[in-house]
PyMOL CGO cylinders between C-alpha atoms (Angstrom):
from pymol import cmd
from pymol.cgo import CYLINDER

trace = [
    CYLINDER, -0.10, -0.04, -0.05, 1.21, 3.36, -1.00, 0.3, 1, 1, 1, 1, 1, 1,
    CYLINDER, 1.21, 3.36, -1.00, -1.28, 5.64, 0.30, 0.3, 1, 1, 1, 1, 1, 1,
    CYLINDER, -1.28, 5.64, 0.30, 1.20, 8.08, 1.62, 0.3, 1, 1, 1, 1, 1, 1,
    CYLINDER, 1.20, 8.08, 1.62, 2.67, 8.74, -1.87, 0.3, 1, 1, 1, 1, 1, 1,
    CYLINDER, 2.67, 8.74, -1.87, -0.73, 8.95, -3.44, 0.3, 1, 1, 1, 1, 1, 1,
    CYLINDER, -0.73, 8.95, -3.44, -2.09, 11.49, -1.07, 0.3, 1, 1, 1, 1, 1, 1,
    CYLINDER, -2.09, 11.49, -1.07, 1.03, 13.73, -1.34, 0.3, 1, 1, 1, 1, 1, 1,
    CYLINDER, 1.03, 13.73, -1.34, 0.95, 13.57, -5.09, 0.3, 1, 1, 1, 1, 1, 1,
    CYLINDER, 0.95, 13.57, -5.09, -2.74, 14.23, -4.94, 0.3, 1, 1, 1, 1, 1, 1,
    CYLINDER, -2.74, 14.23, -4.94, -2.01, 17.34, -2.64, 0.3, 1, 1, 1, 1, 1, 1,
    CYLINDER, -2.01, 17.34, -2.64, 0.69, 18.38, -5.14, 0.3, 1, 1, 1, 1, 1, 1,
    CYLINDER, 0.69, 18.38, -5.14, -1.66, 18.21, -8.06, 0.3, 1, 1, 1, 1, 1, 1,
    CYLINDER, -1.66, 18.21, -8.06, -4.17, 20.37, -6.20, 0.3, 1, 1, 1, 1, 1, 1,
    CYLINDER, -4.17, 20.37, -6.20, -1.51, 22.85, -5.25, 0.3, 1, 1, 1, 1, 1, 1,
    CYLINDER, -1.51, 22.85, -5.25, -0.41, 23.00, -8.94, 0.3, 1, 1, 1, 1, 1, 1,
    CYLINDER, -0.41, 23.00, -8.94, -4.19, 23.65, -9.96, 0.3, 1, 1, 1, 1, 1, 1,
    CYLINDER, -4.19, 23.65, -9.96, -4.53, 26.41, -7.21, 0.3, 1, 1, 1, 1, 1, 1,
    CYLINDER, -4.53, 26.41, -7.21, -1.24, 27.94, -8.38, 0.3, 1, 1, 1, 1, 1, 1,
    CYLINDER, -1.24, 27.94, -8.38, -2.39, 28.06, -11.92, 0.3, 1, 1, 1, 1, 1, 1,
    CYLINDER, -2.39, 28.06, -11.92, -5.56, 29.55, -10.93, 0.3, 1, 1, 1, 1, 1, 1,
    CYLINDER, -5.56, 29.55, -10.93, -3.81, 32.20, -9.06, 0.3, 1, 1, 1, 1, 1, 1,
    CYLINDER, -3.81, 32.20, -9.06, -1.58, 32.99, -11.77, 0.3, 1, 1, 1, 1, 1, 1,
    CYLINDER, -1.58, 32.99, -11.77, -4.54, 33.20, -14.20, 0.3, 1, 1, 1, 1, 1, 1,
    CYLINDER, -4.54, 33.20, -14.20, -6.35, 35.70, -11.83, 0.3, 1, 1, 1, 1, 1, 1,
    CYLINDER, -6.35, 35.70, -11.83, -3.16, 37.86, -11.32, 0.3, 1, 1, 1, 1, 1, 1,
    CYLINDER, -3.16, 37.86, -11.32, -2.52, 37.94, -15.11, 0.3, 1, 1, 1, 1, 1, 1,
    CYLINDER, -2.52, 37.94, -15.11, -6.24, 38.96, -15.61, 0.3, 1, 1, 1, 1, 1, 1,
    CYLINDER, -6.24, 38.96, -15.61, -5.86, 41.69, -13.14, 0.3, 1, 1, 1, 1, 1, 1,
    CYLINDER, -5.86, 41.69, -13.14, -2.66, 42.96, -14.75, 0.3, 1, 1, 1, 1, 1, 1,
    CYLINDER, -2.66, 42.96, -14.75, -4.28, 42.93, -18.13, 0.3, 1, 1, 1, 1, 1, 1,
    CYLINDER, -4.28, 42.93, -18.13, -7.19, 45.04, -16.66, 0.3, 1, 1, 1, 1, 1, 1,
    CYLINDER, -7.19, 45.04, -16.66, -4.80, 47.43, -14.89, 0.3, 1, 1, 1, 1, 1, 1,
    CYLINDER, -4.80, 47.43, -14.89, -2.75, 47.83, -18.19, 0.3, 1, 1, 1, 1, 1, 1,
    CYLINDER, -2.75, 47.83, -18.19, -5.90, 48.63, -20.09, 0.3, 1, 1, 1, 1, 1, 1,
    CYLINDER, -5.90, 48.63, -20.09, -7.11, 51.11, -17.58, 0.3, 1, 1, 1, 1, 1, 1,
    CYLINDER, -7.11, 51.11, -17.58, -3.68, 52.85, -17.45, 0.3, 1, 1, 1, 1, 1, 1,
    CYLINDER, -3.68, 52.85, -17.45, -3.21, 52.90, -21.07, 0.3, 1, 1, 1, 1, 1, 1,
    CYLINDER, -3.21, 52.90, -21.07, -6.80, 54.46, -21.46, 0.3, 1, 1, 1, 1, 1, 1,
    CYLINDER, -6.80, 54.46, -21.46, -6.05, 57.16, -19.02, 0.3, 1, 1, 1, 1, 1, 1,
    CYLINDER, -6.05, 57.16, -19.02, -2.58, 58.07, -20.44, 0.3, 1, 1, 1, 1, 1, 1,
    CYLINDER, -2.58, 58.07, -20.44, -4.13, 57.94, -24.02, 0.3, 1, 1, 1, 1, 1, 1,
    CYLINDER, -4.13, 57.94, -24.02, -6.93, 60.34, -22.83, 0.3, 1, 1, 1, 1, 1, 1,
    CYLINDER, -6.93, 60.34, -22.83, -4.30, 62.65, -21.41, 0.3, 1, 1, 1, 1, 1, 1,
    CYLINDER, -4.30, 62.65, -21.41, -2.27, 62.54, -24.60, 0.3, 1, 1, 1, 1, 1, 1,
    CYLINDER, -2.27, 62.54, -24.60, -5.27, 63.46, -26.58, 0.3, 1, 1, 1, 1, 1, 1,
    CYLINDER, -5.27, 63.46, -26.58, -6.15, 66.37, -24.34, 0.3, 1, 1, 1, 1, 1, 1,
    CYLINDER, -6.15, 66.37, -24.34, -2.59, 67.54, -24.47, 0.3, 1, 1, 1, 1, 1, 1,
    CYLINDER, -2.59, 67.54, -24.47, -2.64, 67.44, -28.25, 0.3, 1, 1, 1, 1, 1, 1,
    CYLINDER, -2.64, 67.44, -28.25, -5.76, 69.58, -28.18, 0.3, 1, 1, 1, 1, 1, 1,
    CYLINDER, -5.76, 69.58, -28.18, -4.16, 71.93, -25.66, 0.3, 1, 1, 1, 1, 1, 1,
    CYLINDER, -4.16, 71.93, -25.66, -1.03, 72.38, -27.81, 0.3, 1, 1, 1, 1, 1, 1,
    CYLINDER, -1.03, 72.38, -27.81, -3.13, 72.96, -30.93, 0.3, 1, 1, 1, 1, 1, 1,
    CYLINDER, -3.13, 72.96, -30.93, -5.15, 75.69, -29.23, 0.3, 1, 1, 1, 1, 1, 1,
    CYLINDER, -5.15, 75.69, -29.23, -1.96, 77.51, -28.13, 0.3, 1, 1, 1, 1, 1, 1,
    CYLINDER, -1.96, 77.51, -28.13, -0.33, 77.58, -31.67, 0.3, 1, 1, 1, 1, 1, 1,
    CYLINDER, -0.33, 77.58, -31.67, 0.73, 81.09, -32.79, 0.3, 1, 1, 1, 1, 1, 1,
    CYLINDER, 0.73, 81.09, -32.79, -1.66, 82.04, -35.67, 0.3, 1, 1, 1, 1, 1, 1,
    CYLINDER, -1.66, 82.04, -35.67, 0.86, 84.37, -37.11, 0.3, 1, 1, 1, 1, 1, 1,
    CYLINDER, 0.86, 84.37, -37.11, 3.00, 83.50, -40.11, 0.3, 1, 1, 1, 1, 1, 1,
    CYLINDER, 3.00, 83.50, -40.11, 6.81, 83.25, -39.83, 0.3, 1, 1, 1, 1, 1, 1,
    CYLINDER, 6.81, 83.25, -39.83, 7.07, 86.45, -41.78, 0.3, 1, 1, 1, 1, 1, 1,
    CYLINDER, 7.07, 86.45, -41.78, 4.68, 88.25, -39.30, 0.3, 1, 1, 1, 1, 1, 1,
    CYLINDER, 4.68, 88.25, -39.30, 6.67, 87.01, -36.47, 0.3, 1, 1, 1, 1, 1, 1,
    CYLINDER, 6.67, 87.01, -36.47, 9.91, 88.16, -37.91, 0.3, 1, 1, 1, 1, 1, 1,
    CYLINDER, 9.91, 88.16, -37.91, 8.35, 91.53, -38.87, 0.3, 1, 1, 1, 1, 1, 1,
    CYLINDER, 8.35, 91.53, -38.87, 7.29, 91.91, -35.06, 0.3, 1, 1, 1, 1, 1, 1,
    CYLINDER, 7.29, 91.91, -35.06, 3.51, 91.86, -35.59, 0.3, 1, 1, 1, 1, 1, 1,
    CYLINDER, 3.51, 91.86, -35.59, 2.06, 91.91, -32.16, 0.3, 1, 1, 1, 1, 1, 1,
    CYLINDER, 2.06, 91.91, -32.16, -0.02, 88.92, -31.08, 0.3, 1, 1, 1, 1, 1, 1,
    CYLINDER, -0.02, 88.92, -31.08, -3.22, 90.22, -29.46, 0.3, 1, 1, 1, 1, 1, 1,
    CYLINDER, -3.22, 90.22, -29.46, -4.29, 88.89, -26.11, 0.3, 1, 1, 1, 1, 1, 1,
    CYLINDER, -4.29, 88.89, -26.11, -7.57, 87.86, -27.40, 0.3, 1, 1, 1, 1, 1, 1,
    CYLINDER, -7.57, 87.86, -27.40, -6.10, 85.83, -30.38, 0.3, 1, 1, 1, 1, 1, 1,
    CYLINDER, -6.10, 85.83, -30.38, -4.77, 83.02, -28.05, 0.3, 1, 1, 1, 1, 1, 1,
    CYLINDER, -4.77, 83.02, -28.05, -5.96, 80.41, -27.48, 0.3, 1, 1, 1, 1, 1, 1,
    CYLINDER, -5.96, 80.41, -27.48, -8.50, 79.77, -30.32, 0.3, 1, 1, 1, 1, 1, 1,
    CYLINDER, -8.50, 79.77, -30.32, -10.91, 77.78, -28.23, 0.3, 1, 1, 1, 1, 1, 1,
    CYLINDER, -10.91, 77.78, -28.23, -11.02, 80.55, -25.68, 0.3, 1, 1, 1, 1, 1, 1,
    CYLINDER, -11.02, 80.55, -25.68, -9.38, 80.94, -22.24, 0.3, 1, 1, 1, 1, 1, 1,
    CYLINDER, -9.38, 80.94, -22.24, -12.33, 79.28, -20.25, 0.3, 1, 1, 1, 1, 1, 1,
    CYLINDER, -12.33, 79.28, -20.25, -12.13, 76.32, -22.32, 0.3, 1, 1, 1, 1, 1, 1,
    CYLINDER, -12.13, 76.32, -22.32, -8.45, 76.15, -22.33, 0.3, 1, 1, 1, 1, 1, 1,
    CYLINDER, -8.45, 76.15, -22.33, -8.41, 76.28, -18.51, 0.3, 1, 1, 1, 1, 1, 1,
    CYLINDER, -8.41, 76.28, -18.51, -10.88, 73.41, -18.29, 0.3, 1, 1, 1, 1, 1, 1,
    CYLINDER, -10.88, 73.41, -18.29, -8.75, 71.35, -20.64, 0.3, 1, 1, 1, 1, 1, 1,
    CYLINDER, -8.75, 71.35, -20.64, -5.70, 72.09, -18.39, 0.3, 1, 1, 1, 1, 1, 1,
    CYLINDER, -5.70, 72.09, -18.39, -7.62, 71.17, -15.27, 0.3, 1, 1, 1, 1, 1, 1,
    CYLINDER, -7.62, 71.17, -15.27, -8.80, 67.92, -16.91, 0.3, 1, 1, 1, 1, 1, 1,
    CYLINDER, -8.80, 67.92, -16.91, -5.27, 67.14, -17.93, 0.3, 1, 1, 1, 1, 1, 1,
    CYLINDER, -5.27, 67.14, -17.93, -4.23, 67.65, -14.36, 0.3, 1, 1, 1, 1, 1, 1,
    CYLINDER, -4.23, 67.65, -14.36, -6.91, 65.25, -13.31, 0.3, 1, 1, 1, 1, 1, 1,
    CYLINDER, -6.91, 65.25, -13.31, -5.83, 62.50, -15.76, 0.3, 1, 1, 1, 1, 1, 1,
    CYLINDER, -5.83, 62.50, -15.76, -2.31, 62.82, -14.70, 0.3, 1, 1, 1, 1, 1, 1,
    CYLINDER, -2.31, 62.82, -14.70, -3.15, 62.58, -11.04, 0.3, 1, 1, 1, 1, 1, 1,
    CYLINDER, -3.15, 62.58, -11.04, -5.39, 59.61, -11.55, 0.3, 1, 1, 1, 1, 1, 1,
    CYLINDER, -5.39, 59.61, -11.55, -2.84, 57.86, -13.61, 0.3, 1, 1, 1, 1, 1, 1,
    CYLINDER, -2.84, 57.86, -13.61, -0.06, 58.71, -10.92, 0.3, 1, 1, 1, 1, 1, 1,
    CYLINDER, -0.06, 58.71, -10.92, -2.28, 57.26, -8.11, 0.3, 1, 1, 1, 1, 1, 1,
    CYLINDER, -2.28, 57.26, -8.11, -3.19, 54.20, -10.29, 0.3, 1, 1, 1, 1, 1, 1,
    CYLINDER, -3.19, 54.20, -10.29, 0.52, 53.41, -10.92, 0.3, 1, 1, 1, 1, 1, 1,
    CYLINDER, 0.52, 53.41, -10.92, 1.27, 53.86, -7.10, 0.3, 1, 1, 1, 1, 1, 1,
    CYLINDER, 1.27, 53.86, -7.10, -1.67, 51.57, -6.23, 0.3, 1, 1, 1, 1, 1, 1,
    CYLINDER, -1.67, 51.57, -6.23, -3.57, 54.31, -4.41, 0.3, 1, 1, 1, 1, 1, 1,
    CYLINDER, -3.57, 54.31, -4.41, -6.69, 54.91, -6.64, 0.3, 1, 1, 1, 1, 1, 1,
    CYLINDER, -6.69, 54.91, -6.64, -9.06, 54.26, -3.89, 0.3, 1, 1, 1, 1, 1, 1,
    CYLINDER, -9.06, 54.26, -3.89, -7.51, 57.09, -1.76, 0.3, 1, 1, 1, 1, 1, 1,
    CYLINDER, -7.51, 57.09, -1.76, -8.99, 60.42, -2.37, 0.3, 1, 1, 1, 1, 1, 1,
    CYLINDER, -8.99, 60.42, -2.37, -6.97, 62.78, -4.63, 0.3, 1, 1, 1, 1, 1, 1,
    CYLINDER, -6.97, 62.78, -4.63, -6.24, 66.40, -4.13, 0.3, 1, 1, 1, 1, 1, 1,
    CYLINDER, -6.24, 66.40, -4.13, -9.18, 68.52, -3.41, 0.3, 1, 1, 1, 1, 1, 1,
    CYLINDER, -9.18, 68.52, -3.41, -11.18, 69.63, -6.43, 0.3, 1, 1, 1, 1, 1, 1,
    CYLINDER, -11.18, 69.63, -6.43, -10.39, 73.08, -7.63, 0.3, 1, 1, 1, 1, 1, 1,
    CYLINDER, -10.39, 73.08, -7.63, -12.78, 75.32, -9.33, 0.3, 1, 1, 1, 1, 1, 1,
    CYLINDER, -12.78, 75.32, -9.33, -11.95, 76.34, -12.82, 0.3, 1, 1, 1, 1, 1, 1,
    CYLINDER, -11.95, 76.34, -12.82, -11.94, 80.16, -12.82, 0.3, 1, 1, 1, 1, 1, 1,
    CYLINDER, -11.94, 80.16, -12.82, -13.51, 81.54, -16.02, 0.3, 1, 1, 1, 1, 1, 1,
]
cmd.load_cgo(trace, "trace")
């Protein structure tokens, strides 16, 4: 009778199955984490691109060389209130991504600030 080796090999097989399940769960969590992080960073990059576009100088190179002044009202094209809102949202995305990568997403972020128009 070799019951001792049978039960230990059965326990080893059960442990192997449990280990594989835990690895599969961990890998699923990592794929989810990667997807969320990539999404937040992607949104931040798109928003930064919009902000960059809004802040481009509308003057031609010749106008810049000739010293044509840029009026206060000409930048940004989308308007100051919308630009401030985009900057605030960009800060929110970056803060969330930072907390996500630190593992502290469940903690409250910095206090919400009002965007002044």
